[in-house]
C-alpha positions as CSV (number, residue, x, y, z in Angstrom):
1,M,20.3,-15.9,-12.8
2,D,19.2,-13.3,-10.3
3,P,22.2,-11.6,-8.6
4,R,20.5,-12.3,-5.3
5,E,20.9,-16.0,-6.0
6,I,24.7,-15.7,-5.5
7,P,24.9,-16.0,-1.7
8,T,28.7,-15.6,-1.1
9,I,31.8,-14.1,-2.6
10,D,33.3,-17.6,-2.8
11,D,30.3,-18.7,-4.9
12,L,30.8,-15.8,-7.2
13,E,34.5,-16.4,-7.6
14,R,33.7,-20.1,-8.4
15,I,31.0,-19.2,-10.9
16,L,33.3,-16.7,-12.7
17,F,35.9,-19.4,-13.0
18,E,33.4,-21.8,-14.4
19,H,32.8,-19.1,-17.1
20,A,36.5,-18.9,-17.8
21,Y,37.3,-15.7,-15.9
22,V,39.9,-15.8,-13.2
23,A,39.1,-13.2,-10.6
24,D,41.1,-12.6,-7.4
25,R,39.4,-12.2,-4.1
26,V,39.4,-8.4,-4.2
27,L,37.8,-8.3,-7.6
28,A,35.3,-10.9,-6.7
29,T,34.4,-8.9,-3.6
30,V,33.7,-5.6,-5.5
31,L,31.7,-7.5,-8.1
32,F,29.7,-9.1,-5.3
33,L,29.0,-5.8,-3.7
34,A,28.1,-4.1,-7.0
35,L,25.5,-6.8,-7.6
36,K,24.1,-6.8,-4.1
37,L,24.0,-3.0,-3.7
38,R,23.0,-2.3,-7.3
39,K,25.8,0.2,-7.7
40,P,27.8,0.9,-10.9
41,L,31.3,-0.6,-11.0
42,L,34.1,1.6,-12.2
43,L,37.1,-0.5,-13.4
44,E,40.4,1.2,-14.2
45,G,43.7,-0.3,-15.4
46,E,46.0,-0.7,-18.3
47,A,44.6,-1.8,-21.6
48,G,44.3,-5.6,-22.0
49,V,44.1,-6.6,-18.3
50,G,40.5,-7.9,-18.5
51,K,38.2,-5.0,-17.7
52,T,35.9,-5.4,-20.6
53,Q,35.8,-9.1,-20.1
54,V,34.3,-8.6,-16.6
55,A,31.1,-7.2,-18.1
56,K,31.0,-9.9,-20.8
57,T,31.4,-12.7,-18.2
58,L,28.8,-11.1,-15.9
59,A,26.3,-11.1,-18.7
60,Q,27.0,-14.8,-19.2
61,V,26.7,-15.6,-15.5
62,L,23.4,-13.7,-15.1
63,G,22.0,-14.9,-18.5
64,A,21.4,-11.2,-19.3
65,P,21.8,-9.3,-22.5
66,L,25.0,-7.2,-22.8
67,I,24.5,-3.6,-24.0
68,R,27.9,-2.1,-24.9
69,L,28.6,1.6,-25.4
70,Q,32.0,2.1,-26.8
71,C,33.1,5.6,-25.9
72,Y,35.0,8.0,-28.2
73,E,35.6,11.7,-28.5
74,G,32.4,13.6,-29.5
75,L,29.8,11.3,-28.0
76,D,26.4,13.1,-27.5
77,V,22.8,12.4,-26.7
78,N,21.9,11.4,-30.2
79,S,24.5,8.6,-30.3
80,T,24.2,7.4,-26.7
81,I,20.6,8.0,-25.4
82,Y,18.1,8.6,-28.2
83,E,17.4,10.4,-31.4
84,W,14.3,10.9,-33.6
85,N,13.9,9.0,-36.8
86,Y,13.7,12.2,-38.9
87,T,13.6,10.4,-42.2
88,R,10.6,8.3,-41.2
89,Q,8.8,11.3,-39.7
90,L,9.3,13.3,-42.9
91,L,7.9,10.4,-45.0
92,H,4.9,10.2,-42.8
93,I,4.3,14.0,-43.1
94,R,4.6,13.8,-46.9
95,M,2.2,10.9,-47.0
96,L,-0.3,12.9,-45.0
97,E,0.1,15.9,-47.3
98,A,-0.4,13.7,-50.3
99,Q,-3.7,12.6,-48.8
100,S,-4.6,16.2,-48.0
101,C,-4.6,15.5,-44.3
102,D,-4.0,18.2,-41.8
103,I,-1.2,18.0,-39.3
104,T,-3.2,18.0,-36.1
105,D,-2.0,18.0,-32.5
106,E,-2.7,14.3,-32.4
107,V,-0.6,13.7,-35.4
108,E,2.2,15.8,-34.1
109,R,2.2,13.9,-30.8
110,D,2.4,10.7,-32.7
111,L,5.3,12.0,-34.7
112,F,7.2,12.5,-31.4
113,G,6.1,9.2,-29.8
114,P,7.8,5.9,-29.2
115,T,7.1,4.7,-32.8
116,Y,9.6,7.3,-34.2
117,L,12.1,7.0,-31.4
118,I,15.5,5.4,-32.1
119,K,16.7,4.0,-28.8
120,R,20.5,4.1,-28.2
121,P,22.4,2.0,-25.7
122,L,21.7,4.1,-22.5
123,L,18.0,4.2,-23.2
124,R,17.8,0.5,-24.0
125,A,19.7,-0.3,-20.8
126,I,17.1,1.0,-18.5
127,E,14.3,-1.0,-20.2
128,L,13.8,-4.6,-19.2
129,S,14.7,-7.2,-21.8
130,E,11.9,-9.3,-23.3
131,D,12.4,-12.1,-20.8
132,G,12.3,-9.7,-17.8
133,I,16.0,-9.8,-17.1
134,A,17.8,-6.5,-16.6
135,P,20.7,-6.1,-19.0
136,V,24.4,-5.6,-18.2
137,L,25.4,-2.1,-19.4
138,L,29.1,-1.8,-20.4
139,I,30.3,1.7,-20.8
140,D,33.7,1.0,-22.3
141,E,36.7,3.3,-22.1
142,L,34.9,6.3,-20.7
143,D,38.2,8.2,-20.5
144,R,38.1,8.4,-24.4
145,A,34.9,10.5,-24.3
146,D,34.7,14.2,-23.6
147,E,34.3,15.3,-20.0
148,E,30.9,16.8,-20.9
149,F,29.6,13.3,-21.7
150,E,30.0,12.3,-18.1
151,A,27.2,14.8,-17.2
152,F,24.8,12.7,-19.3
153,L,25.5,9.7,-17.1
154,L,24.8,11.3,-13.8
155,E,21.0,11.1,-14.0
156,L,21.3,7.5,-15.2
157,L,23.7,6.4,-12.5
158,S,21.9,8.2,-9.7
159,D,18.2,7.2,-10.4
160,F,18.4,4.9,-13.5
161,Q,16.1,7.2,-15.4
162,I,16.3,9.2,-18.6
163,T,14.2,12.3,-19.4
164,I,13.0,12.8,-23.0
165,P,11.3,16.2,-23.3
166,E,8.7,15.1,-25.8
167,I,7.8,11.9,-23.9
168,G,8.7,12.4,-20.3
169,T,10.9,10.5,-17.8
170,I,11.5,6.8,-18.4
171,R,12.6,4.9,-15.3
172,A,14.1,1.5,-15.0
173,V,11.8,-1.1,-13.4
174,E,14.9,-3.2,-12.7
175,P,18.2,-1.3,-12.7
176,P,20.8,-2.6,-15.1
177,V,24.1,-4.0,-13.9
178,V,26.5,-1.2,-14.9
179,V,30.2,-1.7,-15.6
180,I,32.3,1.3,-16.6
181,T,35.9,0.9,-17.8
182,S,38.7,3.4,-18.1
183,N,42.3,3.1,-19.3
184,R,43.0,6.3,-17.3
185,T,44.2,8.4,-20.2
186,R,42.4,11.2,-18.2
187,E,40.9,11.4,-14.8
188,I,37.2,10.6,-14.4
189,H,35.2,13.3,-12.6
190,D,34.6,13.0,-8.9
191,A,30.8,13.3,-9.2
192,L,30.7,10.2,-11.3
193,K,33.2,8.3,-9.2
194,R,31.1,8.9,-6.1
195,R,28.2,7.0,-7.7
196,C,30.4,3.9,-8.3
197,I,32.3,1.2,-6.6
198,Y,35.9,1.6,-7.7
199,H,38.5,-1.1,-8.5
200,W,41.9,-1.0,-10.2
201,I,42.8,-4.1,-12.2
202,D,46.6,-4.6,-12.3
203,Y,48.6,-7.0,-14.4
204,P,48.2,-10.5,-12.9
205,S,50.7,-12.4,-10.9
206,L,52.8,-15.2,-12.6
207,E,50.6,-17.9,-11.1
208,K,47.3,-16.1,-12.1
209,E,48.5,-15.4,-15.6
210,Y,49.6,-19.0,-16.0
211,Q,46.1,-20.1,-14.8
212,I,44.5,-17.8,-17.4
213,V,46.6,-19.1,-20.2
214,T,45.9,-22.8,-19.3
215,L,42.2,-22.0,-19.0
216,K,41.8,-20.0,-22.2
217,V,44.4,-21.9,-24.3
218,P,44.2,-25.4,-22.9
219,Q,45.9,-26.9,-25.9
220,A,49.1,-25.1,-25.1
221,P,51.8,-27.5,-23.8
222,A,52.6,-26.9,-20.1
223,R,56.3,-26.1,-20.8
224,L,55.4,-23.6,-23.5
225,A,52.7,-21.9,-21.3
226,Q,55.2,-21.5,-18.4
227,Q,57.9,-20.1,-20.7
228,L,55.7,-17.6,-22.4
229,V,54.3,-16.4,-19.0
230,Y,57.8,-15.9,-17.6
231,F,58.9,-14.1,-20.8
232,V,55.9,-11.7,-20.7
233,H,56.4,-10.9,-17.0
234,D,60.1,-10.1,-17.5
235,L,59.1,-8.1,-20.6
236,R,56.9,-5.9,-18.5
237,D,59.9,-4.9,-16.4
238,L,61.4,-3.0,-19.4
239,D,60.9,0.6,-20.1
240,L,58.5,0.3,-23.1
241,Y,55.9,2.6,-24.5
242,K,53.1,0.0,-24.3
243,L,53.5,-3.0,-22.1
244,P,51.7,-6.2,-23.2
245,G,48.5,-7.0,-21.4
246,V,46.8,-10.3,-20.7
247,A,45.0,-10.0,-24.0
248,E,48.3,-9.9,-25.8
249,T,49.6,-12.9,-23.8
250,L,46.6,-15.0,-24.9
251,D,47.0,-13.9,-28.5
252,W,50.6,-14.9,-28.4
253,A,49.8,-18.3,-26.8
254,E,47.2,-19.0,-29.5
255,A,49.6,-18.1,-32.2
256,L,52.4,-20.3,-30.8
257,V,49.9,-23.2,-30.6
258,A,48.9,-22.6,-34.2
259,L,52.6,-22.8,-35.2
260,D,52.8,-26.1,-33.3
261,A,55.5,-24.7,-30.9
262,Q,56.3,-26.9,-28.0
263,E,58.6,-24.4,-26.3
264,L,60.1,-21.0,-26.9
265,D,63.1,-20.6,-29.2
266,L,64.7,-17.6,-30.8
267,P,63.3,-17.9,-34.3
268,V,59.7,-18.3,-33.2
269,V,59.9,-15.5,-30.7
270,Q,61.5,-13.1,-33.3
271,E,58.8,-14.0,-35.8
272,T,55.8,-13.6,-33.4
273,L,56.9,-10.7,-31.2
274,G,54.5,-8.4,-33.0
275,L,51.6,-10.2,-31.2
276,L,53.0,-8.8,-27.9
277,L,54.4,-5.4,-28.8
278,K,52.4,-3.0,-31.0
279,Y,54.9,-0.2,-31.5
280,Q,58.0,-0.3,-33.7
281,D,60.2,1.4,-31.2
282,D,59.3,-1.2,-28.6
283,L,60.1,-4.0,-31.0
284,E,63.5,-2.5,-31.8
285,V,64.4,-2.1,-28.2
286,V,63.5,-5.7,-27.4
287,R,65.0,-7.3,-30.5
288,K,68.3,-5.4,-30.3
289,G,68.9,-5.3,-26.5
290,H,66.9,-7.8,-24.6
291,L,65.4,-10.6,-26.6
292,Q,68.2,-13.2,-26.1
293,R,68.4,-12.5,-22.4
294,L,64.6,-12.7,-21.9
295,L,64.4,-15.9,-23.8
296,E,67.3,-17.6,-21.9
297,L,65.8,-16.5,-18.6
298,A,62.4,-17.9,-19.4
299,Q,63.9,-21.2,-20.6
300,R,66.0,-21.5,-17.5
301,R,63.3,-20.6,-15.0
302,S,60.9,-23.1,-16.5
303,V,63.4,-25.8,-15.7
304,E,65.1,-24.6,-12.5
305,E,62.2,-23.1,-10.6
306,R,59.2,-24.8,-9.1
307,A,56.6,-25.4,-11.8
308,L,53.9,-22.8,-11.8
309,E,50.8,-23.9,-10.1
310,P,47.5,-22.1,-10.5
311,P,46.1,-20.6,-7.3
312,P,43.2,-22.4,-5.7
313,V,39.7,-21.4,-6.7
314,A,37.0,-21.0,-4.1
315,C,34.6,-23.9,-3.9
316,A,31.0,-23.9,-3.0
C-alpha cells in the first residue's frame, strides 16, 4: 500500500487496529504525518510499551520489507552501512596471480565495485526493494549506540543518501519509512531530533491495555483479562527498579491461558510473577509486601467496578 492511499488519520487508526495494533489518536496523527511528510519518526518511552511494534505493524500495513538495525555500543560504518568483502577480493587477486594476470586499473575498479560490496541495513534501506516498494527502516534502541554513531545518520536522514568513496553517492529513489526508537537511557542529540517527528509512548490506560490484551490474547477469559490488567496497573504504582511494560502484560496473559487459569489467585500469581518482573529485588519487594493486597484489589475491582470496555476505534 502506498502511504498516500491512506487519506485520513481515522483511516490509519482503523487500519492499524485491523493489523492488531491499538494506537491512540495522538500516535495515529504522528504516524500519519510521518508518512505524508516523509519524515523520520522518533519514538521514545519505557521498554515494552510498543515502540518497536509500530515499525513492524507499519511494514505489514504498507506491504513493505522491514529492515531492522538493532543498536548497541560500538556500532560503526562496517556494521551499519557497508563493508568490502575482503576475503572474496583476496581470493580473486590470488586467482589472477595464479593465471599470471596483471592487476590493472580496470581490475582494481572491479575489486571495489558493487560485486564485492556487502550492504548493511542502512545502505539496503535506501535502495528500492525488488517489487518497487520502499522499505520500513527500524533503527531500534538508538540510545544504546555511541553518540558518534548518530553522525552517521545525519546524511541519511537529511537527504536519504550514502556516500561510498570508491563508488560515489547512492541516493534513494523512494525514501524509506524511518522509525527510530529510544528507551532514553541517554539523550539523543538535537541535530538528529530536528530531522524527526517526535512522540513519547507512555504506558497505556486501563481501557487501552485491556483492549490490547483482548486483541492479542483473545482466548483469555474476560474476568482474567480484567483482573490481570488491574493488577499490572497497580503494580506500576510501586517504587520498582523496572516496571512491567505491555510486552510483559501480554506474556503473562499468554502464560495464564496456557495454565488454564480462569481468574487470578495467589498460587498462580506467585508462580508466574517472573513474567512481569525481571529483577530479584523487585520480586522480593512485591512478594513480601504487596502481593496479597494487589491481588485482592484486582479481584474486588473486577467485580465492583464497571467492566472494562475497550475504547472506540475510528471507522472509515
